[in-house]
All heavy atoms as a GROMACS GRO file, in nm:
protein
  608
    1MET      N    1   0.088  -0.116   0.001
    1MET     CA    2   0.003  -0.004   0.000
    1MET      C    3   0.088   0.126  -0.002
    1MET      O    4   0.182   0.138   0.082
    1MET     CB    5  -0.087   0.002   0.123
    1MET     CG    6  -0.183   0.112   0.128
    1MET     SD    7  -0.310   0.113   0.259
    1MET     CE    8  -0.296  -0.028   0.356
    2THR      N    9   0.060   0.216  -0.098
    2THR     CA   10   0.139   0.337  -0.106
    2THR      C   11   0.052   0.457  -0.059
    2THR      O   12  -0.052   0.480  -0.127
    2THR     CB   13   0.186   0.364  -0.250
    2THR    OG1   14   0.260   0.251  -0.293
    2THR    CG2   15   0.269   0.490  -0.259
    3GLN      N   16   0.096   0.523   0.043
    3GLN     CA   17   0.021   0.636   0.096
    3GLN      C   18   0.063   0.764   0.033
    3GLN      O   19   0.190   0.789   0.018
    3GLN     CB   20   0.037   0.648   0.251
    3GLN     CG   21  -0.003   0.523   0.327
    3GLN     CD   22  -0.155   0.498   0.304
    3GLN    OE1   23  -0.242   0.592   0.307
    3GLN    NE2   24  -0.196   0.377   0.278
    4LEU      N   25  -0.025   0.843  -0.015
    4LEU     CA   26  -0.002   0.974  -0.067
    4LEU      C   27  -0.088   1.078   0.006
    4LEU      O   28  -0.192   1.041   0.064
    4LEU     CB   29  -0.031   0.985  -0.214
    4LEU     CG   30   0.070   0.915  -0.311
    4LEU    CD1   31   0.020   0.931  -0.451
    4LEU    CD2   32   0.206   0.960  -0.290
    5GLU      N   33  -0.045   1.201   0.000
    5GLU     CA   34  -0.125   1.311   0.058
    5GLU      C   35  -0.134   1.419  -0.046
    5GLU      O   36  -0.037   1.451  -0.113
    5GLU     CB   37  -0.057   1.361   0.186
    5GLU     CG   38  -0.143   1.461   0.259
    5GLU     CD   39  -0.085   1.496   0.393
    5GLU    OE1   40   0.041   1.488   0.408
    5GLU    OE2   41  -0.161   1.535   0.481
    6VAL      N   42  -0.256   1.476  -0.059
    6VAL     CA   43  -0.276   1.585  -0.150
    6VAL      C   44  -0.351   1.701  -0.074
    6VAL      O   45  -0.423   1.669   0.018
    6VAL     CB   46  -0.356   1.537  -0.273
    6VAL    CG1   47  -0.494   1.492  -0.238
    6VAL    CG2   48  -0.366   1.636  -0.384
    7ALA      N   49  -0.323   1.824  -0.110
    7ALA     CA   50  -0.382   1.934  -0.042
    7ALA      C   51  -0.441   2.026  -0.149
    7ALA      O   52  -0.381   2.044  -0.255
    7ALA     CB   53  -0.279   2.006   0.046
    8TYR      N   54  -0.545   2.099  -0.109
    8TYR     CA   55  -0.617   2.192  -0.195
    8TYR      C   56  -0.658   2.316  -0.118
    8TYR      O   57  -0.686   2.308   0.003
    8TYR     CB   58  -0.743   2.131  -0.254
    8TYR     CG   59  -0.715   2.012  -0.346
    8TYR    CD1   60  -0.720   1.888  -0.291
    8TYR    CD2   61  -0.692   2.030  -0.479
    8TYR    CE1   62  -0.707   1.774  -0.370
    8TYR    CE2   63  -0.677   1.918  -0.564
    8TYR     CZ   64  -0.682   1.794  -0.498
    8TYR     OH   65  -0.670   1.678  -0.587
    9HIS      N   66  -0.654   2.428  -0.185
    9HIS     CA   67  -0.719   2.547  -0.130
    9HIS      C   68  -0.869   2.534  -0.163
    9HIS      O   69  -0.906   2.476  -0.267
    9HIS     CB   70  -0.671   2.677  -0.198
    9HIS     CG   71  -0.550   2.730  -0.140
    9HIS    ND1   72  -0.546   2.779  -0.008
    9HIS    CD2   73  -0.429   2.748  -0.192
    9HIS    CE1   74  -0.425   2.827   0.014
    9HIS    NE2   75  -0.349   2.814  -0.088
   10TYR      N   76  -0.955   2.584  -0.077
   10TYR     CA   77  -1.095   2.594  -0.102
   10TYR      C   78  -1.140   2.734  -0.080
   10TYR      O   79  -1.076   2.811  -0.010
   10TYR     CB   80  -1.173   2.494  -0.022
   10TYR     CG   81  -1.175   2.512   0.131
   10TYR    CD1   82  -1.262   2.596   0.196
   10TYR    CD2   83  -1.080   2.436   0.207
   10TYR    CE1   84  -1.260   2.609   0.331
   10TYR    CE2   85  -1.076   2.454   0.346
   10TYR     CZ   86  -1.164   2.544   0.410
   10TYR     OH   87  -1.160   2.555   0.541
   11GLY      N   88  -1.248   2.766  -0.149
   11GLY     CA   89  -1.305   2.910  -0.141
   11GLY      C   90  -1.400   2.927  -0.021
   11GLY      O   91  -1.355   2.947   0.088
   12ALA      N   92  -1.525   2.922  -0.048
   12ALA     CA   93  -1.625   2.939   0.046
   12ALA      C   94  -1.620   2.837   0.166
   12ALA      O   95  -1.584   2.718   0.136
   12ALA     CB   96  -1.770   2.935  -0.010
   13SER      N   97  -1.650   2.884   0.285
   13SER     CA   98  -1.648   2.784   0.394
   13SER      C   99  -1.753   2.678   0.376
   13SER      O  100  -1.865   2.712   0.326
   13SER     CB  101  -1.678   2.860   0.527
   13SER     OG  102  -1.576   2.952   0.555
   14PRO      N  103  -1.723   2.553   0.404
   14PRO     CA  104  -1.816   2.446   0.379
   14PRO      C  105  -1.942   2.459   0.466
   14PRO      O  106  -1.935   2.496   0.578
   14PRO     CB  107  -1.737   2.319   0.420
   14PRO     CG  108  -1.598   2.358   0.430
   14PRO     CD  109  -1.595   2.511   0.455
   15LYS      N  110  -2.054   2.433   0.398
   15LYS     CA  111  -2.181   2.437   0.470
   15LYS      C  112  -2.205   2.302   0.538
   15LYS      O  113  -2.122   2.204   0.524
   15LYS     CB  114  -2.298   2.463   0.373
   15LYS     CG  115  -2.288   2.602   0.313
   15LYS     CD  116  -2.409   2.625   0.227
   15LYS     CE  117  -2.422   2.764   0.165
   15LYS     NZ  118  -2.321   2.853   0.165
   16GLU      N  119  -2.304   2.292   0.619
   16GLU     CA  120  -2.333   2.170   0.700
   16GLU      C  121  -2.348   2.046   0.617
   16GLU      O  122  -2.293   1.942   0.638
   16GLU     CB  123  -2.456   2.188   0.784
   16GLU     CG  124  -2.482   2.071   0.881
   16GLU     CD  125  -2.602   2.093   0.969
   16GLU    OE1  126  -2.644   2.207   0.985
   16GLU    OE2  127  -2.660   1.996   1.017
   17ALA      N  128  -2.419   2.063   0.501
   17ALA     CA  129  -2.437   1.949   0.413
   17ALA      C  130  -2.304   1.899   0.352
   17ALA      O  131  -2.277   1.784   0.338
   17ALA     CB  132  -2.534   1.979   0.302
   18THR      N  133  -2.216   1.996   0.320
   18THR     CA  134  -2.082   1.962   0.266
   18THR      C  135  -2.002   1.887   0.373
   18THR      O  136  -1.935   1.789   0.342
   18THR     CB  137  -2.008   2.089   0.219
   18THR    OG1  138  -2.089   2.150   0.117
   18THR    CG2  139  -1.873   2.058   0.170
   19MET      N  140  -2.005   1.932   0.499
   19MET     CA  141  -1.934   1.869   0.601
   19MET      C  142  -1.980   1.730   0.631
   19MET      O  143  -1.899   1.641   0.654
   19MET     CB  144  -1.940   1.952   0.733
   19MET     CG  145  -1.867   2.090   0.720
   19MET     SD  146  -1.696   2.073   0.682
   19MET     CE  147  -1.627   2.005   0.830
   20ARG      N  148  -2.111   1.708   0.622
   20ARG     CA  149  -2.160   1.571   0.632
   20ARG      C  150  -2.118   1.480   0.520
   20ARG      O  151  -2.078   1.364   0.544
   20ARG     CB  152  -2.318   1.569   0.637
   20ARG     CG  153  -2.372   1.589   0.776
   20ARG     CD  154  -2.514   1.580   0.782
   20ARG     NE  155  -2.553   1.709   0.721
   20ARG     CZ  156  -2.675   1.752   0.698
   20ARG    NH1  157  -2.774   1.684   0.720
   20ARG    NH2  158  -2.700   1.875   0.649
   21ALA      N  159  -2.114   1.538   0.400
   21ALA     CA  160  -2.063   1.459   0.281
   21ALA      C  161  -1.919   1.429   0.296
   21ALA      O  162  -1.877   1.316   0.265
   21ALA     CB  163  -2.094   1.534   0.152
   22LEU      N  164  -1.839   1.522   0.350
   22LEU     CA  165  -1.702   1.495   0.370
   22LEU      C  166  -1.682   1.387   0.480
   22LEU      O  167  -1.590   1.302   0.464
   22LEU     CB  168  -1.629   1.626   0.415
   22LEU     CG  169  -1.602   1.723   0.301
   22LEU    CD1  170  -1.562   1.861   0.361
   22LEU    CD2  171  -1.491   1.671   0.205
   23ASP      N  172  -1.768   1.392   0.581
   23ASP     CA  173  -1.757   1.296   0.684
   23ASP      C  174  -1.781   1.153   0.622
   23ASP      O  175  -1.717   1.057   0.665
   23ASP     CB  176  -1.860   1.325   0.795
   23ASP     CG  177  -1.839   1.234   0.915
   23ASP    OD1  178  -1.726   1.216   0.962
   23ASP    OD2  179  -1.934   1.185   0.969
   24ASN      N  180  -1.881   1.147   0.532
   24ASN     CA  181  -1.913   1.017   0.467
   24ASN      C  182  -1.791   0.969   0.376
   24ASN      O  183  -1.774   0.855   0.363
   24ASN     CB  184  -2.039   1.029   0.385
   24ASN     CG  185  -2.160   1.038   0.470
   24ASN    OD1  186  -2.163   0.993   0.586
   24ASN    ND2  187  -2.266   1.096   0.415
   25MET      N  188  -1.728   1.074   0.325
   25MET     CA  189  -1.611   1.038   0.238
   25MET      C  190  -1.499   0.966   0.313
   25MET      O  191  -1.430   0.884   0.263
   25MET     CB  192  -1.557   1.167   0.173
   25MET     CG  193  -1.458   1.146   0.068
   25MET     SD  194  -1.402   1.303  -0.003
   25MET     CE  195  -1.228   1.273  -0.024
   26ARG      N  196  -1.490   0.994   0.445
   26ARG     CA  197  -1.397   0.930   0.530
   26ARG      C  198  -1.417   0.776   0.532
   26ARG      O  199  -1.330   0.708   0.566
   26ARG     CB  200  -1.398   0.984   0.669
   26ARG     CG  201  -1.358   1.128   0.685
   26ARG     CD  202  -1.380   1.172   0.824
   26ARG     NE  203  -1.390   1.315   0.839
   26ARG     CZ  204  -1.297   1.398   0.877
   26ARG    NH1  205  -1.177   1.345   0.914
   26ARG    NH2  206  -1.313   1.528   0.888
   27GLU      N  207  -1.541   0.734   0.507
   27GLU     CA  208  -1.572   0.591   0.510
   27GLU      C  209  -1.536   0.518   0.385
   27GLU      O  210  -1.545   0.397   0.378
   27GLU     CB  211  -1.724   0.582   0.530
   27GLU     CG  212  -1.778   0.642   0.663
   27GLU     CD  213  -1.713   0.581   0.782
   27GLU    OE1  214  -1.695   0.458   0.791
   27GLU    OE2  215  -1.677   0.659   0.880
   28VAL      N  216  -1.492   0.590   0.282
   28VAL     CA  217  -1.453   0.529   0.159
   28VAL      C  218  -1.324   0.450   0.182
   28VAL      O  219  -1.227   0.507   0.232
   28VAL     CB  220  -1.436   0.634   0.038
   28VAL    CG1  221  -1.376   0.571  -0.086
   28VAL    CG2  222  -1.560   0.705   0.009
   29TYR      N  223  -1.324   0.323   0.136
   29TYR     CA  224  -1.203   0.242   0.161
   29TYR      C  225  -1.087   0.296   0.081
   29TYR      O  226  -1.103   0.320  -0.044
   29TYR     CB  227  -1.234   0.094   0.115
   29TYR     CG  228  -1.118   0.005   0.141
   29TYR    CD1  229  -1.090  -0.040   0.275
   29TYR    CD2  230  -1.028  -0.036   0.046
   29TYR    CE1  231  -0.981  -0.121   0.303
   29TYR    CE2  232  -0.922  -0.116   0.072
   29TYR     CZ  233  -0.900  -0.163   0.206
   29TYR     OH  234  -0.797  -0.244   0.231
   30GLY      N  235  -0.981   0.327   0.142
   30GLY     CA  236  -0.863   0.388   0.081
   30GLY      C  237  -0.837   0.529   0.117
   30GLY      O  238  -0.729   0.578   0.098
   31ILE      N  239  -0.939   0.599   0.174
   31ILE     CA  240  -0.921   0.728   0.229
   31ILE      C  241  -0.878   0.714   0.370
   31ILE      O  242  -0.949   0.659   0.453
   31ILE     CB  243  -1.050   0.810   0.226
   31ILE    CG1  244  -1.105   0.825   0.081
   31ILE    CG2  245  -1.025   0.949   0.287
   31ILE    CD1  246  -1.022   0.903  -0.016
   32ARG      N  247  -0.754   0.754   0.401
   32ARG     CA  248  -0.702   0.735   0.532
   32ARG      C  249  -0.731   0.849   0.636
   32ARG      O  250  -0.759   0.831   0.747
   32ARG     CB  251  -0.550   0.711   0.535
   32ARG     CG  252  -0.522   0.576   0.463
   32ARG     CD  253  -0.382   0.528   0.475
   32ARG     NE  254  -0.320   0.564   0.606
   32ARG     CZ  255  -0.310   0.476   0.701
   32ARG    NH1  256  -0.362   0.358   0.700
   32ARG    NH2  257  -0.248   0.516   0.815
   33ARG      N  258  -0.718   0.976   0.582
   33ARG     CA  259  -0.739   1.089   0.676
   33ARG      C  260  -0.777   1.216   0.590
   33ARG      O  261  -0.732   1.231   0.478
   33ARG     CB  262  -0.609   1.117   0.746
   33ARG     CG  263  -0.617   1.223   0.846
   33ARG     CD  264  -0.484   1.232   0.926
   33ARG     NE  265  -0.370   1.225   0.844
   33ARG     CZ  266  -0.286   1.330   0.814
   33ARG    NH1  267  -0.318   1.448   0.866
   33ARG    NH2  268  -0.188   1.318   0.742
   34ILE      N  269  -0.866   1.292   0.646
   34ILE     CA  270  -0.908   1.423   0.588
   34ILE      C  271  -0.893   1.522   0.697
   34ILE      O  272  -0.938   1.507   0.814
   34ILE     CB  273  -1.051   1.424   0.541
   34ILE    CG1  274  -1.068   1.314   0.427
   34ILE    CG2  275  -1.090   1.563   0.484
   34ILE    CD1  276  -1.215   1.297   0.390
   35SER      N  277  -0.808   1.633   0.664
   35SER     CA  278  -0.790   1.737   0.775
   35SER      C  279  -0.806   1.870   0.707
   35SER      O  280  -0.772   1.888   0.592
   35SER     CB  281  -0.659   1.725   0.836
   35SER     OG  282  -0.555   1.727   0.742
   36PHE      N  283  -0.864   1.962   0.788
   36PHE     CA  284  -0.880   2.110   0.743
   36PHE      C  285  -0.795   2.196   0.820
   36PHE      O  286  -0.761   2.176   0.936
   36PHE     CB  287  -1.024   2.151   0.784
   36PHE     CG  288  -1.131   2.102   0.692
   36PHE    CD1  289  -1.202   1.981   0.713
   36PHE    CD2  290  -1.162   2.182   0.580
   36PHE    CE1  291  -1.298   1.941   0.628
   36PHE    CE2  292  -1.260   2.141   0.493
   36PHE     CZ  293  -1.327   2.020   0.514
   37ASP      N  294  -0.755   2.310   0.755
   37ASP     CA  295  -0.693   2.425   0.818
   37ASP      C  296  -0.778   2.544   0.776
   37ASP      O  297  -0.765   2.589   0.667
   37ASP     CB  298  -0.542   2.442   0.768
   37ASP     CG  299  -0.481   2.561   0.828
   37ASP    OD1  300  -0.550   2.648   0.893
   37ASP    OD2  301  -0.354   2.566   0.829
   38GLU      N  302  -0.869   2.573   0.866
   38GLU     CA  303  -0.973   2.678   0.832
   38GLU      C  304  -0.908   2.812   0.813
   38GLU      O  305  -0.954   2.891   0.723
   38GLU     CB  306  -1.075   2.683   0.940
   38GLU     CG  307  -1.165   2.559   0.950
   38GLU     CD  308  -1.270   2.570   1.053
   38GLU    OE1  309  -1.334   2.678   1.062
   38GLU    OE2  310  -1.298   2.471   1.123
   39SER      N  311  -0.799   2.847   0.885
   39SER     CA  312  -0.744   2.979   0.868
   39SER      C  313  -0.672   2.988   0.736
   39SER      O  314  -0.674   3.101   0.672
   39SER     CB  315  -0.645   3.003   0.982
   39SER     OG  316  -0.534   2.910   0.981
   40ALA      N  317  -0.610   2.884   0.692
   40ALA     CA  318  -0.545   2.887   0.555
   40ALA      C  319  -0.641   2.850   0.440
   40ALA      O  320  -0.601   2.852   0.326
   40ALA     CB  321  -0.426   2.792   0.555
   41ARG      N  322  -0.763   2.797   0.482
   41ARG     CA  323  -0.858   2.749   0.381
   41ARG      C  324  -0.801   2.643   0.295
   41ARG      O  325  -0.807   2.639   0.175
   41ARG     CB  326  -0.914   2.858   0.300
   41ARG     CG  327  -1.009   2.951   0.376
   41ARG     CD  328  -1.078   3.044   0.281
   41ARG     NE  329  -1.170   3.136   0.355
   41ARG     CZ  330  -1.300   3.121   0.355
   41ARG    NH1  331  -1.360   3.029   0.293
   41ARG    NH2  332  -1.373   3.205   0.431
   42THR      N  333  -0.747   2.540   0.366
   42THR     CA  334  -0.694   2.428   0.294
   42THR      C  335  -0.749   2.297   0.349
   42THR      O  336  -0.794   2.288   0.464
   42THR     CB  337  -0.537   2.412   0.310
   42THR    OG1  338  -0.500   2.407   0.444
   42THR    CG2  339  -0.469   2.533   0.244
   43ILE      N  340  -0.757   2.198   0.264
   43ILE     CA  341  -0.798   2.062   0.306
   43ILE      C  342  -0.689   1.964   0.252
   43ILE      O  343  -0.636   1.980   0.145
   43ILE     CB  344  -0.932   2.024   0.244
   43ILE    CG1  345  -0.976   1.883   0.299
   43ILE    CG2  346  -0.938   2.036   0.098
   43ILE    CD1  347  -1.125   1.855   0.267
   44ARG      N  348  -0.654   1.871   0.341
   44ARG     CA  349  -0.553   1.768   0.302
   44ARG      C  350  -0.614   1.626   0.320
   44ARG      O  351  -0.696   1.605   0.408
   44ARG     CB  352  -0.436   1.777   0.400
   44ARG     CG  353  -0.361   1.903   0.400
   44ARG     CD  354  -0.260   1.914   0.507
   44ARG     NE  355  -0.140   1.844   0.475
   44ARG     CZ  356  -0.018   1.899   0.454
   44ARG    NH1  357  -0.010   2.027   0.467
   44ARG    NH2  358   0.085   1.832   0.418
   45VAL      N  359  -0.588   1.544   0.218
   45VAL     CA  360  -0.641   1.412   0.219
   45VAL      C  361  -0.524   1.314   0.199
   45VAL      O  362  -0.440   1.325   0.110
   45VAL     CB  363  -0.743   1.391   0.099
   45VAL    CG1  364  -0.798   1.253   0.097
   45VAL    CG2  365  -0.850   1.495   0.108
   46GLU      N  366  -0.515   1.220   0.297
   46GLU     CA  367  -0.415   1.117   0.284
   46GLU      C  368  -0.493   0.989   0.233
   46GLU      O  369  -0.602   0.960   0.278
   46GLU     CB  370  -0.359   1.083   0.421
   46GLU     CG  371  -0.259   0.977   0.427
   46GLU     CD  372  -0.200   0.948   0.561
   46GLU    OE1  373  -0.180   1.047   0.638
   46GLU    OE2  374  -0.183   0.829   0.592
   47PHE      N  375  -0.437   0.922   0.129
   47PHE     CA  376  -0.512   0.815   0.065
   47PHE      C  377  -0.413   0.711   0.013
   47PHE      O  378  -0.296   0.727   0.009
   47PHE     CB  379  -0.598   0.867  -0.051
   47PHE     CG  380  -0.516   0.933  -0.160
   47PHE    CD1  381  -0.484   0.860  -0.278
   47PHE    CD2  382  -0.474   1.061  -0.155
   47PHE    CE1  383  -0.412   0.914  -0.381
   47PHE    CE2  384  -0.403   1.118  -0.260
   47PHE     CZ  385  -0.370   1.044  -0.368
   48ASP      N  386  -0.471   0.597  -0.017
   48ASP     CA  387  -0.400   0.479  -0.067
   48ASP      C  388  -0.388   0.498  -0.221
   48ASP      O  389  -0.484   0.486  -0.290
   48ASP     CB  390  -0.477   0.354  -0.036
   48ASP     CG  391  -0.407   0.225  -0.089
   48ASP    OD1  392  -0.308   0.235  -0.158
   48ASP    OD2  393  -0.465   0.113  -0.054
   49ALA      N  394  -0.267   0.522  -0.264
   49ALA     CA  395  -0.243   0.547  -0.406
   49ALA      C  396  -0.258   0.424  -0.495
   49ALA      O  397  -0.271   0.435  -0.615
   49ALA     CB  398  -0.102   0.604  -0.427
   50SER      N  399  -0.262   0.310  -0.440
   50SER     CA  400  -0.285   0.185  -0.516
   50SER      C  401  -0.438   0.172  -0.547
   50SER      O  402  -0.476   0.094  -0.630
   50SER     CB  403  -0.240   0.058  -0.439
   50SER     OG  404  -0.316   0.042  -0.325
   51ARG      N  405  -0.519   0.253  -0.479
   51ARG     CA  406  -0.664   0.246  -0.508
   51ARG      C  407  -0.713   0.373  -0.577
   51ARG      O  408  -0.817   0.363  -0.648
   51ARG     CB  409  -0.737   0.232  -0.374
   51ARG     CG  410  -0.702   0.105  -0.306
   51ARG     CD  411  -0.794   0.075  -0.192
   51ARG     NE  412  -0.933   0.068  -0.229
   51ARG     CZ  413  -0.998  -0.041  -0.278
   51ARG    NH1  414  -0.928  -0.147  -0.308
   51ARG    NH2  415  -1.120  -0.046  -0.307
   52PHE      N  416  -0.651   0.488  -0.558
   52PHE     CA  417  -0.699   0.614  -0.618
   52PHE      C  418  -0.588   0.692  -0.684
   52PHE      O  419  -0.470   0.679  -0.639
   52PHE     CB  420  -0.760   0.706  -0.507
   52PHE     CG  421  -0.878   0.644  -0.438
   52PHE    CD1  422  -0.866   0.599  -0.305
   52PHE    CD2  423  -1.001   0.639  -0.497
   52PHE    CE1  424  -0.970   0.547  -0.237
   52PHE    CE2  425  -1.107   0.589  -0.433
   52PHE     CZ  426  -1.097   0.535  -0.303
   53LYS      N  427  -0.629   0.774  -0.772
   53LYS     CA  428  -0.535   0.876  -0.833
   53LYS      C  429  -0.583   1.009  -0.777
   53LYS      O  430  -0.693   1.026  -0.728
   53LYS     CB  431  -0.544   0.878  -0.983
   53LYS     CG  432  -0.497   0.748  -1.047
   53LYS     CD  433  -0.476   0.762  -1.192
   53LYS     CE  434  -0.434   0.636  -1.265
   53LYS     NZ  435  -0.319   0.571  -1.206
   54GLU      N  436  -0.495   1.112  -0.785
   54GLU     CA  437  -0.523   1.246  -0.726
   54GLU      C  438  -0.654   1.299  -0.794
   54GLU      O  439  -0.728   1.368  -0.726
   54GLU     CB  440  -0.411   1.337  -0.748
   54GLU     CG  441  -0.292   1.308  -0.660
   54GLU     CD  442  -0.178   1.400  -0.673
   54GLU    OE1  443  -0.197   1.518  -0.719
   54GLU    OE2  444  -0.068   1.364  -0.647
   55GLN      N  445  -0.674   1.272  -0.920
   55GLN     CA  446  -0.793   1.333  -0.987
   55GLN      C  447  -0.919   1.274  -0.929
   55GLN      O  448  -1.023   1.341  -0.919
   55GLN     CB  449  -0.787   1.298  -1.137
   55GLN     CG  450  -0.675   1.365  -1.210
   55GLN     CD  451  -0.543   1.279  -1.211
   55GLN    OE1  452  -0.535   1.180  -1.134
   55GLN    NE2  453  -0.447   1.323  -1.287
   56VAL      N  454  -0.917   1.148  -0.889
   56VAL     CA  455  -1.036   1.081  -0.824
   56VAL      C  456  -1.057   1.149  -0.689
   56VAL      O  457  -1.179   1.180  -0.658
   56VAL     CB  458  -1.013   0.934  -0.809
   56VAL    CG1  459  -1.125   0.869  -0.733
   56VAL    CG2  460  -0.999   0.866  -0.944
   57ILE      N  461  -0.960   1.180  -0.617
   57ILE     CA  462  -0.975   1.245  -0.486
   57ILE      C  463  -1.037   1.380  -0.506
   57ILE      O  464  -1.134   1.425  -0.439
   57ILE     CB  465  -0.839   1.254  -0.414
   57ILE    CG1  466  -0.785   1.117  -0.382
   57ILE    CG2  467  -0.856   1.336  -0.282
   57ILE    CD1  468  -0.868   1.028  -0.295
   58ALA      N  469  -0.991   1.454  -0.610
   58ALA     CA  470  -1.046   1.589  -0.631
   58ALA      C  471  -1.193   1.575  -0.676
   58ALA      O  472  -1.279   1.655  -0.632
   58ALA     CB  473  -0.967   1.656  -0.750
   59GLY      N  474  -1.226   1.474  -0.752
   59GLY     CA  475  -1.364   1.446  -0.792
   59GLY      C  476  -1.452   1.421  -0.673
   59GLY      O  477  -1.563   1.466  -0.664
   60LEU      N  478  -1.400   1.338  -0.577
   60LEU     CA  479  -1.475   1.306  -0.456
   60LEU      C  480  -1.506   1.431  -0.372
   60LEU      O  481  -1.615   1.459  -0.324
   60LEU     CB  482  -1.407   1.200  -0.375
   60LEU     CG  483  -1.401   1.062  -0.429
   60LEU    CD1  484  -1.306   0.971  -0.350
   60LEU    CD2  485  -1.542   0.998  -0.430
   61LEU      N  486  -1.401   1.517  -0.362
   61LEU     CA  487  -1.412   1.637  -0.287
   61LEU      C  488  -1.516   1.733  -0.360
   61LEU      O  489  -1.600   1.792  -0.287
   61LEU     CB  490  -1.280   1.713  -0.276
   61LEU     CG  491  -1.178   1.644  -0.180
   61LEU    CD1  492  -1.042   1.704  -0.193
   61LEU    CD2  493  -1.226   1.644  -0.036
   62LEU      N  494  -1.505   1.748  -0.487
   62LEU     CA  495  -1.604   1.828  -0.555
   62LEU      C  496  -1.742   1.774  -0.545
   62LEU      O  497  -1.839   1.857  -0.529
   62LEU     CB  498  -1.563   1.842  -0.710
   62LEU     CG  499  -1.442   1.928  -0.738
   62LEU    CD1  500  -1.398   1.903  -0.885
   62LEU    CD2  501  -1.478   2.067  -0.715
   63ALA      N  502  -1.760   1.644  -0.543
   63ALA     CA  503  -1.893   1.581  -0.529
   63ALA      C  504  -1.959   1.618  -0.394
   63ALA      O  505  -2.080   1.608  -0.378
   63ALA     CB  506  -1.882   1.431  -0.552
   64THR      N  507  -1.872   1.646  -0.294
   64THR     CA  508  -1.928   1.680  -0.163
   64THR      C  509  -1.991   1.821  -0.164
   64THR      O  510  -2.062   1.854  -0.071
   64THR     CB  511  -1.820   1.680  -0.046
   64THR    OG1  512  -1.729   1.776  -0.071
   64THR    CG2  513  -1.758   1.540  -0.043
   65GLY      N  514  -1.953   1.901  -0.266
   65GLY     CA  515  -2.001   2.036  -0.268
   65GLY      C  516  -1.896   2.142  -0.218
   65GLY      O  517  -1.918   2.257  -0.214
   66LEU      N  518  -1.777   2.086  -0.188
   66LEU     CA  519  -1.664   2.175  -0.144
   66LEU      C  520  -1.622   2.264  -0.259
   66LEU      O  521  -1.613   2.226  -0.374
   66LEU     CB  522  -1.546   2.089  -0.100
   66LEU     CG  523  -1.436   2.171  -0.032
   66LEU    CD1  524  -1.480   2.232   0.096
   66LEU    CD2  525  -1.320   2.073  -0.002
   67ASP      N  526  -1.607   2.396  -0.229
   67ASP     CA  527  -1.564   2.495  -0.333
   67ASP      C  528  -1.411   2.481  -0.350
   67ASP      O  529  -1.335   2.563  -0.304
   67ASP     CB  530  -1.599   2.636  -0.282
   67ASP     CG  531  -1.566   2.744  -0.377
   67ASP    OD1  532  -1.548   2.714  -0.492
   67ASP    OD2  533  -1.556   2.857  -0.332
   68LEU      N  534  -1.367   2.371  -0.420
   68LEU     CA  535  -1.230   2.340  -0.442
   68LEU      C  536  -1.172   2.442  -0.540
   68LEU      O  537  -1.229   2.475  -0.643
   68LEU     CB  538  -1.223   2.199  -0.496
   68LEU     CG  539  -1.100   2.122  -0.464
   68LEU    CD1  540  -1.078   2.104  -0.319
   68LEU    CD2  541  -1.116   1.983  -0.526
   69ARG      N  542  -1.052   2.494  -0.506
   69ARG     CA  543  -0.989   2.595  -0.595
   69ARG      C  544  -0.864   2.536  -0.661
   69ARG      O  545  -0.870   2.495  -0.778
   69ARG     CB  546  -0.952   2.715  -0.513
   69ARG     CG  547  -1.075   2.791  -0.460
   69ARG     CD  548  -1.150   2.854  -0.571
   69ARG     NE  549  -1.281   2.904  -0.535
   69ARG     CZ  550  -1.308   3.029  -0.494
   69ARG    NH1  551  -1.210   3.120  -0.491
   69ARG    NH2  552  -1.430   3.067  -0.460
   70GLU      N  553  -0.754   2.534  -0.592
   70GLU     CA  554  -0.633   2.491  -0.658
   70GLU      C  555  -0.562   2.381  -0.572
   70GLU      O  556  -0.571   2.384  -0.448
   70GLU     CB  557  -0.537   2.609  -0.678
   70GLU     CG  558  -0.490   2.669  -0.554
   70GLU     CD  559  -0.401   2.788  -0.579
   70GLU    OE1  560  -0.316   2.784  -0.664
   70GLU    OE2  561  -0.414   2.895  -0.503
   71ARG      N  562  -0.486   2.297  -0.642
   71ARG     CA  563  -0.410   2.192  -0.576
   71ARG      C  564  -0.278   2.258  -0.528
   71ARG      O  565  -0.220   2.343  -0.593
   71ARG     CB  566  -0.377   2.083  -0.671
   71ARG     CG  567  -0.297   1.966  -0.608
   71ARG     CD  568  -0.270   1.859  -0.711
   71ARG     NE  569  -0.178   1.761  -0.664
   71ARG     CZ  570  -0.052   1.767  -0.662
   71ARG    NH1  571   0.007   1.870  -0.718
   71ARG    NH2  572   0.026   1.677  -0.610
   72LEU      N  573  -0.238   2.222  -0.404
   72LEU     CA  574  -0.114   2.279  -0.343
   72LEU      C  575   0.000   2.179  -0.363
   72LEU      O  576  -0.023   2.058  -0.364
   72LEU     CB  577  -0.133   2.304  -0.199
   72LEU     CG  578  -0.242   2.400  -0.158
   72LEU    CD1  579  -0.258   2.409  -0.009
   72LEU    CD2  580  -0.216   2.535  -0.215
   73VAL      N  581   0.116   2.227  -0.378
   73VAL     CA  582   0.240   2.143  -0.386
   73VAL      C  583   0.287   2.122  -0.245
   73VAL      O  584   0.321   2.223  -0.177
   73VAL     CB  585   0.346   2.210  -0.479
   73VAL    CG1  586   0.472   2.123  -0.485
   73VAL    CG2  587   0.294   2.228  -0.616
   74LEU      N  588   0.297   1.994  -0.207
   74LEU     CA  589   0.347   1.963  -0.068
   74LEU      C  590   0.493   1.939  -0.072
   74LEU      O  591   0.545   1.865  -0.162
   74LEU     CB  592   0.265   1.845  -0.008
   74LEU     CG  593   0.123   1.866   0.000
   74LEU    CD1  594   0.056   1.733   0.048
   74LEU    CD2  595   0.088   1.975   0.104
   75ALA      N  596   0.567   1.985   0.023
   75ALA     CA  597   0.707   1.953   0.042
   75ALA      C  598   0.721   1.819   0.102
   75ALA      O  599   0.645   1.773   0.186
   75ALA     CB  600   0.774   2.059   0.138
   76ASP      N  601   0.819   1.745   0.058
   76ASP     CA  602   0.842   1.604   0.110
   76ASP      C  603   0.908   1.612   0.247
   76ASP      O  604   0.970   1.682   0.292
   76ASP     CB  605   0.927   1.526   0.012
   76ASP     CG  606   0.847   1.491  -0.110
   76ASP    OD1  607   0.726   1.485  -0.103
   76ASP    OD2  608   0.912   1.473  -0.211
   0.00000   0.00000   0.00000
């Protein structure tokens, strides 16, 4: 299992329905962790790269209703 982490900026603060959808996303097999930094308006997702590609993670986040903006480059 290869773990990767991806981070994105988001625009508008997530509404309650979006937060519930994100909580449900945590139940998807292969999603290990989802974390927010509200002050920086970023979300980070740790996932199993043998099951998902970054584009799939972005699609899952968009499907929750999150106002996803740009992908961030993470330092190793």
